[in-house]
Each structure stands twice: as structure tokens, then as C-alpha cells.
C-alpha positions in Angstrom: -34.5 -2.0 -14.5 -32.1 -3.1 -17.3 -32.0 -6.8 -18.3 -28.9 -8.8 -19.2 -29.2 -8.2 -23.0 -29.5 -4.5 -22.4 -26.4 -4.6 -20.2 -24.3 -6.1 -23.0 -25.2 -3.3 -25.4 -25.4 -0.4 -22.9 -22.5 1.9 -22.3 -24.1 2.8 -19.0 -23.2 -0.6 -17.5 -19.5 -0.1 -18.1 -19.6 3.5 -16.8 -21.5 2.4 -13.7 -19.0 -0.3 -13.0 -16.2 2.3 -13.4 -18.0 4.4 -10.8 -18.0 1.5 -8.4 -14.3 0.9 -9.0 -13.6 4.6 -8.7 -14.6 4.5 -5.0 -11.0 3.5 -4.2 -9.1 6.2 -6.1 -11.6 8.8 -5.0 -11.2 7.8 -1.4 -7.4 7.7 -1.6 -6.6 10.6 -4.0 -9.1 13.3 -3.0 -7.8 13.9 0.5 -4.1 13.8 -0.3 -3.8 17.6 -0.5 -5.5 17.8 2.9 -3.1 15.5 4.8 -1.0 18.4 6.1 -4.2 20.2 7.4 -5.4 16.9 8.9 -2.1 16.3 10.7 -2.5 19.8 12.3 -6.1 19.2 13.1 -5.4 15.9 15.0 -2.0 17.2 16.4 0.0 14.3 14.9 3.0 13.8 12.6 2.4 13.7 8.8 3.3 10.0 8.9 0.4 9.2 11.1 -2.1 10.7 8.6 -0.1 8.9 5.8 -0.9 5.6 7.5 -4.7 6.2 6.9 -3.8 5.4 3.3 -2.5 2.0 4.3 -5.5 1.6 6.6 -7.8 2.1 3.6 -5.9 -0.4 1.4 -6.0 -3.0 4.2 -9.8 -2.6 4.7 -10.3 -2.7 0.9 -8.4 -6.0 0.8 -10.6 -7.4 3.6 -13.8 -6.3 1.8 -12.6 -7.9 -1.5 -11.5 -11.1 0.2 -15.1 -11.8 1.5 -17.1 -9.9 -1.1 -16.1 -11.8 -4.2 -16.9 -15.3 -2.8 -20.1 -14.0 -1.1 -21.2 -12.6 -4.5 -20.9 -16.1 -6.0 -23.3 -17.4 -3.2 -25.8 -14.6 -2.7 -25.3 -12.5 -5.9 -23.4 -9.5 -7.0 -26.3 -7.1 -6.4 -26.7 -7.8 -2.6 -22.9 -7.5 -2.1 -22.7 -4.3 -4.1 -25.6 -2.6 -2.3 -24.3 -3.7 1.1 -20.9 -2.3 0.3 -22.2 1.1 -0.7 -24.3 1.2 2.5 -21.3 0.4 4.7 -19.1 2.9 2.9 -21.8 5.6 3.3 -22.3 5.0 7.0 -18.6 4.8 7.8 -18.0 8.1 5.9 -20.6 9.8 8.1 -18.8 8.6 11.2 -15.4 9.8 9.8 -16.9 13.3 9.9 -17.3 13.0 13.7 -13.8 11.5 14.4 -11.8 13.5 17.0 -8.5 11.5 17.1 -6.3 9.9 14.5 -6.8 6.4 15.8 -10.5 6.6 15.4 -10.0 7.9 11.9 -7.7 5.1 11.0 -10.2 2.4 12.1 -13.1 4.1 10.4 -11.0 4.2 7.2 -10.7 0.4 7.5 -14.5 0.0 7.8 -15.1 2.5 5.0 -12.7 0.5 2.8 -14.4 -2.8 3.5 -17.5 -1.4 2.0 -15.5 -0.1 -1.0 -13.9 -3.5 -1.4 -17.3 -5.1 -1.6 -18.1 -2.8 -4.5 -14.8 -3.1 -6.3 -14.5 -6.8 -6.3 -17.8 -7.5 -8.0 -17.0 -5.4 -11.0 -14.6 -7.7 -12.8 -16.9 -10.7 -11.9 -19.8 -8.8 -13.4 -17.8 -8.2 -16.6 -17.2 -12.0 -16.7 -20.9 -12.6 -16.1 -22.2 -10.5 -19.0 -19.6 -10.6 -21.7 -18.1 -13.4 -23.8 -14.7 -14.7 -22.7 -12.9 -13.1 -25.7 -14.2 -9.7 -24.8 -13.4 -9.7 -21.1 -9.9 -8.3 -21.2 -10.9 -5.3 -23.4 -14.2 -4.7 -21.5 -12.4 -4.6 -18.2 -9.8 -2.3 -19.6 -12.6 0.0 -20.5 -13.9 -0.1 -17.0 -10.5 0.8 -15.7 -10.1 3.5 -18.3 -13.2 5.4 -17.2 -12.2 4.9 -13.6 -8.7 6.5 -14.2 -10.4 9.9 -14.6 -10.6 9.9 -10.8 -6.9 10.4 -10.1 -6.9 13.3 -12.6 -9.7 15.3 -11.0 -9.8 14.0 -7.4 -6.8 15.9 -5.9 -7.8 19.2 -7.5 -11.4 18.7 -6.1 -9.9 17.9 -2.7 -7.7 21.0 -2.8 -10.7 23.2 -3.6 -12.8 21.6 -0.9 -10.1 22.2 1.7 -11.3 25.8 1.7 -14.3 24.5 3.6 -12.2 22.2 5.8 -10.9 18.7 5.3 -14.3 17.3 6.4 -15.9 18.7 3.2 -14.0 16.0 1.2 -15.7 13.2 3.1 -19.1 14.9 2.8 -18.6 14.6 -1.0 -17.6 11.0 -0.7 -20.8 10.3 1.4 -23.0 12.0 -1.2 -21.3 10.0 -4.0 -21.8 6.6 -2.3 -25.4 7.6 -1.5 -26.2 8.4 -5.2 -24.5 5.2 -6.4 -26.5 3.1 -4.0 -29.9 4.3 -5.4 -28.8 4.0 -9.0 -27.8 0.4 -8.3 -31.0 -0.2 -6.4 -33.2 1.1 -9.2 -31.4 0.3 -12.4 -29.0 -2.7 -12.2 -30.2 -6.3 -12.0 -28.4 -9.3 -10.7 -25.8 -10.5 -13.2 -24.9 -13.9 -11.9 -26.9 -16.6 -13.6 -27.2 -19.0 -10.6 -27.5 -17.7 -7.0 -28.1 -20.0 -4.0 -29.1 -17.1 -1.8 -27.5 -18.7 1.3 -24.2 -17.8 2.9 -21.9 -20.8 3.5 -18.6 -19.9 5.0 -17.2 -23.4 4.5 -18.0 -23.2 0.8 -16.5 -19.7 0.7 -13.1 -20.9 1.8 -13.4 -24.1 -0.3 -14.0 -22.0 -3.4 -10.8 -20.0 -2.6 -8.9 -23.3 -2.4 -10.2 -24.3 -5.8 -9.0 -21.0 -7.2 -5.6 -21.3 -5.6 -5.2 -24.9 -6.7 -6.5 -24.4 -10.2 -4.0 -25.9 -12.7 -3.5 -25.4 -16.4 -1.6 -28.2 -18.1 -0.6 -29.3 -14.6 0.9 -25.9 -13.6 -0.4 -23.5 -11.0 -0.6 -20.7 -13.5 -3.7 -18.6 -12.4 -2.4 -18.1 -8.8 0.9 -16.9 -10.2 -0.9 -14.2 -12.1 -2.6 -13.2 -8.9 0.7 -13.0 -7.0 2.3 -11.1 -9.9 -0.5 -8.6 -9.9 -0.2 -8.2 -6.1 3.5 -7.3 -6.2 2.9 -5.0 -9.3 0.2 -3.3 -7.2 2.8 -2.9 -4.5 4.8 -0.6 -6.8 1.7 1.5 -7.5 0.4 1.5 -4.0 3.8 2.4 -2.4 4.0 5.4 -4.7 0.4 6.3 -4.0 0.8 6.0 -0.2 3.9 8.2 -0.2 3.2 10.7 -3.0 2.1 13.5 -0.7 5.1 13.0 1.6 7.5 13.0 -1.4 6.2 16.0 -3.2 4.7 18.2 -0.4 6.7 17.3 2.6 10.1 16.6 0.9 10.0 19.0 -2.1 7.7 21.6 -0.6 5.0 21.7 -3.2 1.8 23.5 -2.2 -1.6 21.7 -2.1 -2.6 23.2 -5.4 0.7 22.4 -7.1 0.6 18.9 -5.8 -3.0 18.4 -7.0 -2.2 19.7 -10.5 0.9 17.5 -10.7 -0.8 14.4 -9.4 -3.2 14.7 -12.3 -0.3 13.4 -14.3 -0.6 10.0 -12.6 -4.1 9.6 -14.0 -3.0 10.7 -17.4 -0.1 8.3 -17.4 -2.4 5.4 -16.3 -4.8 6.2 -19.1 -2.0 6.2 -21.6 -0.8 2.9 -20.2 -4.3 1.4 -20.3 -4.7 2.2 -24.0 -1.1 0.9 -24.6 -1.9 -2.4 -22.9 -5.0 -2.9 -25.1 -3.0 -2.1 -28.2 -0.2 -4.4 -27.3 -2.7 -7.3 -26.9 -3.2 -7.2 -30.7 0.5 -7.7 -31.4 1.9 -10.0 -28.8 0.9 -12.5 -26.0 0.1 -10.8 -22.7 3.0 -12.4 -21.0 5.5 -10.8 -23.4 4.1 -7.3 -22.9 3.9 -7.8 -19.1 7.6 -8.7 -18.9 8.5 -5.6 -21.0 6.4 -3.3 -18.8 7.8 -4.7 -15.6 11.4 -4.5 -16.8 10.8 -0.8 -17.7 9.5 -0.1 -14.2 12.6 -1.7 -12.7 14.9 0.4 -14.8 13.1 3.6 -13.9 13.0 2.8 -10.2 16.7 1.9 -10.3 17.5 5.4 -11.7 15.4 7.0 -8.9 17.3 5.1 -6.2 20.7 5.9 -7.7 19.9 9.6 -8.1 18.4 9.8 -4.6 21.4 8.2 -3.0 23.7 10.5 -4.8 21.7 13.6 -3.7 21.1 14.8 -7.2 17.4 13.8 -7.5 15.3 16.9 -8.3 11.5 17.1 -8.2 11.1 17.2 -12.0 13.2 14.1 -12.3 11.0 12.2 -9.9 7.9 13.4 -11.8 9.3 12.3 -15.2 10.3 8.9 -14.0 7.1 8.4 -12.0 5.1 9.3 -15.1 6.8 6.5 -17.0 6.4 4.0 -14.1 2.7 4.8 -14.0 2.3 4.3 -17.7 3.6 0.8 -17.2 1.3 0.3 -14.2 -1.7 1.4 -16.3 -0.9 -1.3 -18.9 0.0 -4.0 -16.4 -3.1 -3.9 -14.2 -6.0 -4.6 -16.7 -3.8 -6.9 -18.8 -2.9 -9.1 -15.9 -6.4 -9.0 -14.4 -8.1 -9.7 -17.7 -5.7 -12.6 -18.4 -6.2 -14.1 -14.9 -10.0 -14.0 -14.9 -10.3 -15.9 -18.2 -9.1 -19.0 -16.3 -12.4 -19.0 -14.4 -16.2 -19.1 -15.1 -18.3 -20.4 -12.2 -15.7 -19.2 -9.7 -15.3 -15.8 -11.3 -16.3 -14.0 -8.1 -14.0 -16.0 -5.8 -11.2 -15.6 -8.3 -11.6 -11.9 -8.6 -11.8 -11.7 -4.8 -8.6 -13.6 -4.3 -6.7 -11.5 -6.9 -7.8 -8.1 -5.7 -7.4 -9.1 -2.1 -3.8 -10.0 -2.8 -3.3 -6.8 -4.8 -4.6 -4.5 -2.1 -3.1 -6.4 0.9 0.3 -6.6 -0.7 -0.1 -3.0 -1.9 -1.0 -1.9 1.6 2.0 -3.8 3.1 4.5 -2.4 0.6 3.1 1.1 0.9 3.2 1.0 4.7 6.8 -0.4 4.7 7.8 2.5 2.5 6.1 5.0 4.7 7.6 3.6 7.9 11.1 3.4 6.5 11.0 6.9 4.9 11.5 9.0 8.0 13.8 11.8 6.8 14.6 10.3 3.4 12.6 9.3 0.3 15.2 6.7 -0.8 13.6 3.9 1.2 10.3 4.5 -0.7 12.0 3.9 -4.1 14.0 0.9 -2.7 10.7 -0.7 -1.5 9.1 -0.1 -4.9 12.1 -1.7 -6.6 12.0 -4.8 -4.4 8.3 -5.3 -5.1 8.8 -4.9 -8.9 11.7 -7.4 -8.8 9.6 -10.0 -7.0 6.8 -9.5 -9.5 9.2 -10.1 -12.4 10.6 -13.3 -10.9 7.0 -14.6 -10.5 6.1 -13.6 -14.1 9.2 -15.4 -15.5 7.9 -18.7 -14.0 4.6 -18.4 -16.0 4.5 -20.5 -19.2 0.9 -20.5 -20.5 -0.7 -21.5 -23.8 -2.3 -18.5 -25.6 -5.8 -20.0 -25.2 -7.5 -19.8 -21.8 -8.7 -22.7 -19.8 -11.6 -22.6 -17.4 -11.4 -23.8 -13.9 -13.3 -27.0 -13.2 -16.0 -26.8 -10.5 -15.7 -29.9 -8.2 
């Protein structure tokens, strides 16, 4: 088993954390090409299968809400191993589901396990690396993870030849392997662990995170809210991508899978762009620029869609630019936010990611429910989420040096 010093110098640690974070995009992206087949299998409209995406996002938010603070109490390792076990068991039951309602509820449970795994990753980066390295280290975690959206839909499209269940068999195998790697190789990264679960302390720690002030201002929580509504833009597109390109524009499963790889490529470009911009300007300045760019692109989508002149290639081009901005926003905002905390890193990460996934699930579900026979409501929903994010960001005035939260 590796020790803390080895974790600092080992590339394996970052790659493994990326593998944990990748549970979410793998669970969301891999079965997108199979949605039409699943709708036929369960005898339901496409929109009912589409809601299993929002079900996963909701469950992931719940898992992250409790997982981060629990990891502050009992350690990252116990929470991570529990999450992988829950994910694995729920995935096995998904293979036995015989109606869409059962599948939707099992996706929530599966995602709770995935949320446990995801939320501890940024806290572990904060545990191991010096404060000044956190933003770039976490960006590297996200970078490796972004390979998942590139390959997952294509893998899902290939596995469809064996039936949609084959996709979930692969997810079960993946989580099983990750569980044993974690069990045998990774140590506890939190320096002080009480070993006892205290729900009162759990909620108290969230209040400390929410109420943390920098120079008398509630800056950290504004970053969390900003990230949440930015996530709404990304999650709304993710939730409705199959509907837009397969159901509306008539792309085949393979065509969609190949095209969707562009989302991962765009996110990788954005990730590197965000890291580069951190060397030239304060993060707040770049975040405003990236968010404004998204708003402009979404506005063009809405106008072209309303006018009836929006072609598939136009959607793809504008979405590519929107995803580049998302790829730069996510690690930049998350890395900036977590530097406000030290002892409460797990709870802080939990609150931020919970907001991101819950708001993302809500925005995505609203877009899906409103879409009906038109894709315009999806773009309008994305635009509203981006505008709210920008308004929150404009209220943030922070010094360039970070300030830790006090533990009281």
C-alpha cells in the first residue's frame, strides 16, 4: 500500500482519482446510444428513458451531499469503498429491471454510490498536495477523466450489439476492479479521522461552510452556487443530447457516438485553456469571459432554433464552443473554491458538488420536460442557467490570495 509521500510523487494517484470521478460520465455517456433500444424494450416514450439521466444526477447529488462530510468524520477510504460497493450492487440489480420505474430508482441508488466516490476526490487532492498546487492538480484529475466522454458512447454503441444490458455489465466490472485497487493500494489520506458518524456534526459542518466569510463577505458559497448553475448548462445539454441529435436530427447510434466524442475533446481543450489562463489573469476574470462566451453561443442557438434555420452542424459547432468554456469553468471554479477550506475540505467539496449535480439534474429535467416536440426549450433553459451563473459571479469580489475557513 502506498504512503502519503508516495501519493504526492505518484502519477498513479491522480489517474486513480480520475477513474473514480469517471464513474459519472461513464454511467451517463455510455448508455446514451442505447436509449432508443431501451425505450423499445420497456415500451415507454424516449423521454421516460431520458429521465433516467436526471435520476442519476439526483442520486449523485445525494451521495455527494452525505459522502463529503462523512469522509471528514470516518475517512475518505471508508466512504470511497462503500460507494464502489453500492454502485456495483445497484448495477447488478439494474440488469434485472423489468420496468422503467424500477430502472429509474435503481439509477438513483447506483448514483449515490458514484457520488460517494466522486466527492472524496477533490478532498483527497486537498489532503495530499500544497494549497498552491490544488487547482492544477485537480485540473489534471479532470483532464484524465475527460477521456470518458470521448470513448464511452462509442463503447456503448458497440456493446449494444449484445443488448443494452451489456453496457451495465461493463459498468459492474469497472466498479468491481476499482474497489479492489482501492482496497489493496490506496491508504487513508485524511490526517485526522474520528472514526465515528455524527449527523449533528455533519450538518453543523455544512453550516460552517455556507457561512464562511472572506473579508466579511460570503464568497465561498457564491462560488459553489456559480458552479451549480454553470453545471446546469452542461447537464442540460448532456441530459438532452441524445434527444437533440438522434430523435430530432435523426443521427444513428454510431453517428451520435462519434459526434459525441467531440464533447470530450472540447472539454479537454477547455481544461488546458483554463490552466493556461490561470497564469495570466485572476480566475474571476477568466470565469466571467468563459460564462459570457457561453451566453452568446446559447443565444445564437435560441435565435436560429426559433427561426427554424438551425441545422445539425450549427448545433454541433456551437455546442463544441460551449463545452470548451465548460471544460475551463469547472476545474477553475472548483479549484478556487476549495482553497478557502482546509479542515472542512470534505464538507466543502460535498456541498459544492451536491449543488452542481442537484442544480444540474433540475435544469436538465426541466429542459427534457419542456422539450416535447421542440429543442428550443432546451437551449432557453441552458441560457437561463448561464445568466443566473453570471449574475452570481459578478457579485464576487475576492483578493487573489486564498483564505482558509476557521474551524469553530
